[in-house]
MARVO-89088 format. One record per residue (C-alpha): x, y, z; residue in three letters. Coordinates in steps of 0.1 Angstrom, whole numbers, padded with zeros to 4 digits, always signed. Layout:
N
XYZAla;...
END
This chain:
539
+0000+0000+0000Met;+0016+0033-0011Asn;+0018+0064+0011Lys;-0008+0083-0008Lys;-0035+0057-0002Leu;-0026+0054+0035Ile;-0029+0092+0038Phe;-0063+0092+0021Ile;-0077+0064+0044Ile;-0063+0081+0075Ser;-0079+0114+0066Ser;-0113+0098+0061Ile;-0111+0081+0095Ile;-0101+0113+0111Leu;-0130+0132+0095Val;-0155+0106+0106Leu;-0142+0107+0142Val;-0143+0145+0143Leu;-0178+0144+0129Phe;-0189+0120+0156Phe;-0175+0141+0184Phe;-0189+0173+0168Trp;-0223+0157+0167Gln;-0221+0148+0204Lys;-0207+0181+0215Met;-0233+0200+0195Ala;-0260+0185+0217Phe;-0242+0185+0250Asp;-0246+0222+0256Arg;-0280+0231+0267Gly;-0302+0215+0241Ile;-0322+0199+0270Leu;-0326+0219+0301Lys;-0330+0196+0331Leu;-0335+0205+0367Glu;-0349+0191+0400Ile;-0369+0212+0423Met;-0378+0204+0459Gly;-0376+0218+0495Pro;-0342+0230+0506Asp;-0350+0216+0541Lys;-0375+0189+0551Ile;-0384+0172+0584Ala;-0372+0137+0587Val;-0399+0113+0575Gly;-0422+0141+0561Glu;-0437+0133+0527Glu;-0428+0156+0499Phe;-0424+0158+0461Glu;-0394+0161+0439Tyr;-0404+0179+0407Ile;-0382+0173+0376Val;-0386+0198+0348Lys;-0370+0193+0314Tyr;-0373+0215+0283Lys;-0361+0212+0247Asn;-0342+0244+0240Asn;-0330+0233+0206Gly;-0345+0234+0171Ser;-0348+0197+0164Ile;-0369+0169+0180Asn;-0354+0148+0208Leu;-0366+0113+0203Glu;-0369+0082+0225Asn;-0363+0100+0258Pro;-0356+0079+0289Glu;-0353+0091+0325Met;-0335+0076+0355Val;-0343+0092+0389Phe;-0320+0082+0418Ser;-0334+0088+0453Tyr;-0310+0098+0481Pro;-0297+0072+0505Asp;-0323+0065+0532Gly;-0353+0076+0510Ala;-0386+0058+0511Ile;-0401+0061+0477Ser;-0437+0057+0466Glu;-0427+0025+0447Asp;-0403+0014+0474Asn;-0374+0016+0449Val;-0340+0034+0451Lys;-0338+0040+0413Val;-0369+0049+0392Lys;-0366+0043+0355Lys;-0392+0061+0333Val;-0397+0049+0297Thr;-0402+0070+0266Ala;-0440+0063+0266Asp;-0443+0074+0303Glu;-0424+0106+0294Leu;-0449+0113+0266Gly;-0426+0103+0237Gly;-0407+0128+0215Thr;-0398+0161+0230Ile;-0404+0188+0204Tyr;-0385+0221+0202Pro;-0397+0245+0229Gly;-0417+0219+0247Gln;-0414+0217+0285Glu;-0426+0187+0307Arg;-0425+0177+0343Thr;-0423+0145+0363Met;-0431+0141+0400Arg;-0415+0117+0425Phe;-0429+0113+0460Ile;-0405+0104+0489Ala;-0398+0105+0526Arg;-0362+0110+0537Leu;-0347+0092+0567Leu;-0314+0101+0584Gly;-0298+0122+0611Lys;-0308+0158+0617Glu;-0286+0181+0596Gly;-0277+0154+0571Glu;-0275+0164+0534Leu;-0295+0142+0510Lys;-0288+0143+0473Lys;-0311+0132+0445Ala;-0300+0128+0409Glu;-0317+0126+0376Val;-0305+0116+0341Lys;-0324+0120+0308Val;-0310+0103+0277Ser;-0324+0110+0242Phe;-0317+0106+0205Gln;-0315+0138+0184Pro;-0337+0136+0152Gln;-0319+0121+0122Asp;-0288+0112+0143Leu;-0279+0077+0155Lys;-0261+0088+0186Ile;-0277+0092+0220Arg;-0271+0121+0243Asn;-0278+0126+0280Glu;-0282+0154+0305Thr;-0279+0151+0343Thr;-0289+0172+0372Ser;-0289+0169+0410Ser;-0306+0185+0440Phe;-0297+0184+0477Ser;-0320+0187+0507Thr;-0310+0192+0543Val;-0328+0171+0569Leu;-0345+0191+0596Gly;-0357+0182+0631Lys;-0367+0146+0636Leu;-0398+0140+0657Ala;-0382+0110+0673Leu;-0367+0112+0708Asp;-0339+0090+0722Leu;-0324+0095+0757Ser;-0302+0076+0782Leu;-0308+0078+0819Asp;-0277+0067+0838Ile;-0263+0078+0872Pro;-0236+0105+0868Gln;-0213+0086+0893Lys;-0207+0050+0902Ser;-0183+0031+0923Gly;-0161+0005+0905Ala;-0176-0030+0907Gly;-0211-0017+0916Arg;-0243-0027+0898Pro;-0257+0000+0875Ile;-0290+0003+0856Thr;-0290+0019+0822Val;-0325+0031+0810Lys;-0330+0039+0773Ile;-0362+0059+0765Phe;-0374+0064+0729Tyr;-0407+0078+0716Ser;-0421+0090+0683Ser;-0441+0121+0671Lys;-0437+0112+0635Val;-0471+0114+0619Pro;-0469+0079+0604Tyr;-0457+0044+0617Pro;-0420+0038+0616Leu;-0413+0003+0606Lys;-0383-0020+0611Asp;-0366+0001+0637Leu;-0336-0012+0654Ser;-0320+0001+0686Leu;-0284-0007+0694Ser;-0264-0001+0726Ile;-0226+0003+0729Glu;-0212-0004+0763Tyr;-0178+0007+0778Pro;-0152-0021+0777Ser;-0154-0026+0815Asp;-0192-0031+0816Phe;-0203-0066+0825Gln;-0238-0072+0811Phe;-0262-0091+0834Val;-0298-0087+0821Ser;-0321-0066+0801Ala;-0359-0060+0799Thr;-0370-0066+0772Pro;-0344-0092+0762Lys;-0318-0080+0737Leu;-0303-0098+0707Met;-0266-0104+0715Asp;-0272-0084+0747Asn;-0270-0051+0727Lys;-0297-0049+0700Gln;-0335-0046+0701Tyr;-0357-0047+0671Asp;-0389-0027+0671Glu;-0413-0039+0643Pro;-0434-0008+0644Ile;-0434+0025+0663Leu;-0465+0045+0660Asn;-0470+0082+0666Glu;-0472+0090+0703Ser;-0457+0056+0713Asp;-0432+0057+0741Ser;-0409+0027+0749Lys;-0383+0019+0775Lys;-0354-0006+0777Ile;-0336-0013+0810Glu;-0301-0029+0811Val;-0285-0041+0843Ser;-0248-0048+0848Gly;-0216-0043+0867Ile;-0195-0013+0858Leu;-0158-0016+0865Asn;-0129+0008+0862Gly;-0104+0030+0880Asn;-0113+0061+0899Pro;-0116+0092+0877Gln;-0123+0071+0846Asp;-0151+0083+0824Gln;-0173+0055+0810Lys;-0194+0063+0779Ile;-0227+0045+0770Phe;-0240+0050+0735Lys;-0274+0043+0720Ala;-0285+0045+0683Lys;-0319+0041+0668Ile;-0324+0037+0631Gly;-0339+0016+0603Val;-0326-0013+0582Trp;-0329-0006+0544Gln;-0315-0031+0519Asp;-0290-0044+0545Gly;-0278-0009+0555Asn;-0284+0006+0589Phe;-0296+0042+0586Ile;-0291+0061+0619Val;-0320+0084+0628Leu;-0310+0094+0664Lys;-0281+0087+0687Glu;-0275+0096+0724Ala;-0244+0094+0745Asn;-0240+0096+0783Arg;-0210+0093+0806Gly;-0205+0079+0840Val;-0177+0089+0863Ala;-0160+0061+0883Ile;-0155+0073+0919Ile;-0135+0057+0947Ala;-0159+0046+0975Pro;-0147+0052+1011Pro;-0152+0015+1019Val;-0137-0013+0998Gln;-0157-0046+0999Phe;-0146-0080+0988Thr;-0168-0111+0985Glu;-0154-0146+0984Lys;-0175-0177+0980Ile;-0158-0210+0987Asn;-0125-0190+0987Asn;-0130-0176+0952Gln;-0139-0141+0940Glu;-0165-0142+0912Gly;-0175-0178+0921Tyr;-0198-0195+0896Val;-0225-0214+0915Val;-0236-0250+0909Asn;-0270-0263+0920Ile;-0261-0286+0950Gly;-0233-0264+0963Asp;-0227-0255+0999Arg;-0216-0219+0998Leu;-0192-0204+1023His;-0194-0166+1021Tyr;-0166-0143+1033Glu;-0172-0106+1031Ile;-0143-0083+1039Ser;-0146-0045+1043Phe;-0119-0019+1046Arg;-0119+0018+1053Asn;-0100+0033+1023Val;-0115+0068+1028Gly;-0102+0098+1047Glu;-0126+0097+1077Glu;-0131+0075+1107Glu;-0165+0059+1112Met;-0181+0046+1144Lys;-0209+0025+1156Asp;-0218+0009+1122Leu;-0241-0019+1113Ala;-0233-0042+1084Leu;-0264-0056+1066Ile;-0261-0084+1040Val;-0292-0092+1020Lys;-0294-0123+0998Leu;-0315-0127+0967Glu;-0321-0156+0943Gly;-0345-0185+0939Ser;-0315-0209+0938Gly;-0308-0205+0975Leu;-0322-0226+1004Asp;-0327-0199+1030Tyr;-0335-0224+1057Asn;-0299-0236+1056Ser;-0283-0203+1066Ile;-0256-0206+1093Gln;-0241-0173+1106Ala;-0223-0178+1139Pro;-0219-0141+1147Asp;-0247-0126+1127Gly;-0285-0122+1132Val;-0307-0136+1104Tyr;-0338-0117+1095Gln;-0361-0143+1078Lys;-0386-0118+1065Gly;-0362-0102+1039Asp;-0334-0128+1040Asn;-0309-0105+1055Ser;-0280-0109+1080Leu;-0270-0081+1104Ile;-0238-0075+1123Trp;-0230-0046+1146Asp;-0202-0036+1170Gly;-0213-0062+1196Asn;-0204-0090+1172Gln;-0176-0074+1151Ile;-0154-0050+1170Ser;-0142-0032+1138Glu;-0177-0019+1133Leu;-0176-0001+1166Gln;-0145+0019+1157Asp;-0139+0018+1119Phe;-0109+0040+1116Ser;-0088+0046+1084Ile;-0073+0014+1069Asn;-0092-0008+1094Thr;-0103-0040+1079Glu;-0130-0065+1091Gly;-0146-0097+1079Lys;-0178-0116+1084Val;-0187-0151+1072Glu;-0217-0173+1069Phe;-0229-0205+1051Trp;-0259-0213+1029Ile;-0268-0241+1006Ser;-0283-0239+0971Thr;-0318-0252+0966Asn;-0315-0287+0952Lys;-0352-0289+0944Lys;-0352-0257+0923Trp;-0363-0263+0887Thr;-0373-0242+0858Met;-0410-0233+0855Lys;-0407-0211+0825Ser;-0382-0193+0802Gln;-0384-0165+0827Gly;-0361-0186+0850Asp;-0334-0186+0824Lys;-0299-0173+0832Asn;-0303-0175+0870Pro;-0280-0157+0895Phe;-0278-0150+0932Ile;-0272-0115+0945Lys;-0256-0101+0976Thr;-0266-0066+0986Lys;-0243-0051+1012Ile;-0251-0020+1033Thr;-0226-0004+1057Leu;-0239+0029+1070Gly;-0247+0050+1039Gln;-0225+0029+1017Ile;-0240+0002+0995Lys;-0226-0024+0971Gln;-0239-0054+0953Glu;-0222-0087+0941Phe;-0237-0110+0916Leu;-0228-0146+0911Asn;-0241-0166+0880Lys;-0255-0201+0883Ile;-0244-0228+0860Asn;-0269-0248+0840Ser;-0276-0284+0849Ser;-0273-0312+0823Leu;-0291-0345+0825Ile;-0282-0374+0802Ala;-0304-0405+0799Val;-0293-0438+0783Gln;-0315-0468+0778Ser;-0315-0501+0759Ile;-0344-0513+0738Arg;-0349-0547+0722Thr;-0384-0541+0710Asp;-0382-0505+0699Ser;-0407-0492+0673Lys;-0378-0473+0656Ile;-0358-0502+0642Phe;-0362-0540+0638Asn;-0344-0555+0668Asp;-0337-0592+0669Ser;-0319-0619+0690Gly;-0320-0629+0726Pro;-0318-0605+0756Met;-0301-0613+0779Pro;-0276-0622+0752Val;-0264-0657+0746Lys;-0232-0672+0734Ala;-0230-0679+0697Gly;-0262-0660+0690Glu;-0264-0625+0675Lys;-0284-0598+0692Thr;-0293-0565+0675Ile;-0306-0539+0699Phe;-0315-0502+0700Thr;-0299-0475+0723Val;-0318-0444+0730Glu;-0302-0412+0743Trp;-0320-0382+0758Val;-0303-0349+0765Ala;-0318-0325+0790Lys;-0307-0290+0801Asn;-0321-0268+0828His;-0312-0232+0833Tyr;-0290-0217+0805Asn;-0285-0221+0768Asp;-0257-0244+0759Met;-0235-0245+0728Thr;-0212-0272+0714Asn;-0233-0298+0731Ala;-0225-0334+0723Lys;-0229-0369+0738Met;-0202-0395+0735Thr;-0193-0430+0744Thr;-0167-0456+0735Val;-0182-0489+0724Leu;-0171-0520+0743Pro;-0151-0547+0725Ser;-0173-0570+0706Gly;-0201-0545+0701Val;-0206-0532+0666Arg;-0222-0500+0654Phe;-0247-0506+0626Ile;-0241-0479+0600Asp;-0273-0462+0587Gly;-0295-0473+0615Gln;-0298-0439+0633Thr;-0325-0415+0641Lys;-0316-0379+0652Val;-0334-0346+0654Pro;-0329-0321+0625Asp;-0297-0303+0626Gly;-0278-0330+0646Thr;-0256-0359+0635Lys;-0242-0392+0648Ile;-0205-0400+0639Phe;-0187-0433+0646Tyr;-0149-0435+0646Asp;-0139-0471+0639Glu;-0103-0465+0650Gly;-0111-0452+0685Thr;-0146-0469+0686Arg;-0160-0436+0698Gln;-0196-0428+0690Leu;-0206-0391+0690Thr;-0239-0374+0688Trp;-0232-0338+0677Glu;-0261-0318+0692Ile;-0248-0282+0688Gly;-0273-0258+0705Ser;-0292-0270+0736Leu;-0317-0244+0748Glu;-0325-0238+0784Ala;-0355-0258+0795Gly;-0349-0286+0771Thr;-0363-0318+0787Gly;-0377-0297+0815Val;-0402-0275+0798Leu;-0406-0300+0769Asp;-0397-0336+0761Gly;-0360-0331+0755Gly;-0338-0339+0726Lys;-0334-0376+0718Asn;-0317-0399+0693Cys;-0316-0436+0687Ala;-0291-0460+0670Phe;-0286-0497+0666Gln;-0258-0519+0679Leu;-0251-0556+0676Ser;-0232-0582+0696Ile;-0224-0619+0690Asn;-0204-0632+0720Pro;-0184-0665+0718Asp;-0187-0671+0755Thr;-0204-0656+0785Ile;-0188-0658+0819Asp;-0204-0628+0835Ala;-0226-0598+0828Asp;-0220-0585+0793Val;-0214-0548+0788Leu;-0236-0537+0760Leu;-0227-0500+0762Ile;-0205-0481+0787Gly;-0211-0448+0805Ser;-0219-0420+0781Ser;-0211-0383+0786Gln;-0231-0353+0778Leu;-0211-0321+0776Ser;-0213-0285+0764Gly;-0204-0248+0770Ile;-0228-0228+0792Asp;-0234-0195+0773Leu;-0244-0177+0805Trp;-0214-0186+0827Thr;-0190-0197+0799Asn;-0183-0229+0819Ser;-0176-0263+0803Asn;-0202-0287+0818Leu;-0205-0324+0817Thr;-0226-0352+0831Thr;-0225-0390+0827Asn;-0249-0419+0824Thr;-0245-0453+0840Asp;-0233-0482+0818Pro;-0258-0508+0806Asn;-0253-0546+0809Tyr;-0270-0577+0797Ser;-0277-0598+0828Lys;
END
C-alpha cells in the first residue's frame, strides 16, 4: 500500500471521528434543560415531592427519551425503589422544540438531623436524524430538619467501681406515620459486665422494634456491673435507626458518661474461697465478706447488713455464727457487739464476716423467665452500698436406655444375650438441660469390645448428626445448641441408633454400652459442663 493511499484512508477516518464528536458536542450544551426542584429543608420522615422539569431548548426533535431518577440514600419512595426508571412512553414520547414537561417523585427522607441528602436525575435521548444518544444530568440536595423521634439515656452520673448499674433507654415518636423495622443498638464501655435486660436483647445489645406509631413511648432497662479505676469516664451510647437493603440508617443517637468514683469502703466477696465464684446447684456456699476503710474519715458504731436474693438459695440452711438472720427479707445483720471493727472503723481498718448457705436442690425451671439465674448479695454499711452478683451454671441430664423391641428399628436376637447368637438392639439417648442455653453440646461413648455399630441405623433430630470412629470406637452425637429448659419444659432432645453383639462365650454380665457423657459450653457462665450416664449390661 503506497503512502498516498494510506494518507487518504487516515484522513477519512479522522474526518469521521471528528464528525462523531462534533455531533455529540453539538448536543451536549443546553439542548435539553433539566432541573430538580424540591424543598431545601425537610423534616425527617415528612412526605414531599421532587419535581423534575425538562425543556427542549433546541431546534430539532429529541426522540426516544428515557429518564433515570435516583433517590437519596435512606429515602422511602412511593414504589419502594431506590432508582426509578421512566420509559419514553411514560415521558410522553418525542420532546419537540420549545416543549417543557414535568415529572413528580414522592418520597420521605430518613437520616440524622442536619444530614445532606442528594437526589440525581439523568435523561437520555436521540436527536432527530442522528444515530447517537445524548444525555443530560442534574442533582438537588435537601437538608434534613428536626426529627420528631426522641432518644435518651438515663444513667447515674457517678458510680463506684464494681457496683451494679442500671441503664435506662427511652425512645418515643411524634412522626405522623408508623416507623417500621426500627432497630436500637447499645454500645457499652469495655469494663461493663452485662447481666440482664428488659425486654431481652439480641446479643445483649440490639433490640428490634417492628413498628413504632405516633405517640408511642418505649423503655429498655439494662443491668450490669461497671468496673474501672477512679476518675475514669465510661461512655454509654445508643443509636436508633432503620434497616434498608441491608444498610443501617441512623436516625438518632445519644451518649452519656458515668464517672467512676472511689468509695470510702472497699468490699470483697469470696464464695468458697473464690472471687466471682460460679455457683452450681447442690453447692454448699461459704461466704466471706471483707470490708476496709479506704477513705479519709473515721467511722463509728456501724451496722453491716447483707441481704441475699435468688431462687436458687435454700434460706432455711443459713448458718451465721456471729450474725443475726432476719427471715422476712433474707438479710443478715452484724454490729459492734459481734464485730469490733464496726464499733471503731478507723482509716485502713479491715474487718470480715462469714456465713454458710446451701443452694436449693429442688429448684427447677418453671418457664423461660427462670433462664440465666443468679444469686445477688446486697451489702449496706452505714450509707455505703454495694452489690455482688454470682451466676449459676446450668444443669445437664443425660439418659441412656437399651431397647430390644423399639418401634424405631427392627431388633432381633435374645436378651439377655447368649453365646453364639447375634443380638441386634437399640440404644436411646435423651439430652436435657435446665437453666442456661448451651452451645457445642454433644454426647459421646466408647463402644465395648465385641459391640458393633450398625451404619445407617440412626434417628436424630434435624440439625444434629451421629458419627462413629472405627479407629477409636468412639460414638458421638453432635447436638450443637441445647436451649435452656430442654427436657424440663418439653420432652428433651433424643436420638436412637442400633448396635449388635455376638459373643463367643459368656462368663459374667455382658457390657452392651459403657457410660456416656453429655457435655457443652454454658453461654451464661462460659463454663464447660459435663454429666455421665450409667453403663448398661446384659444380665
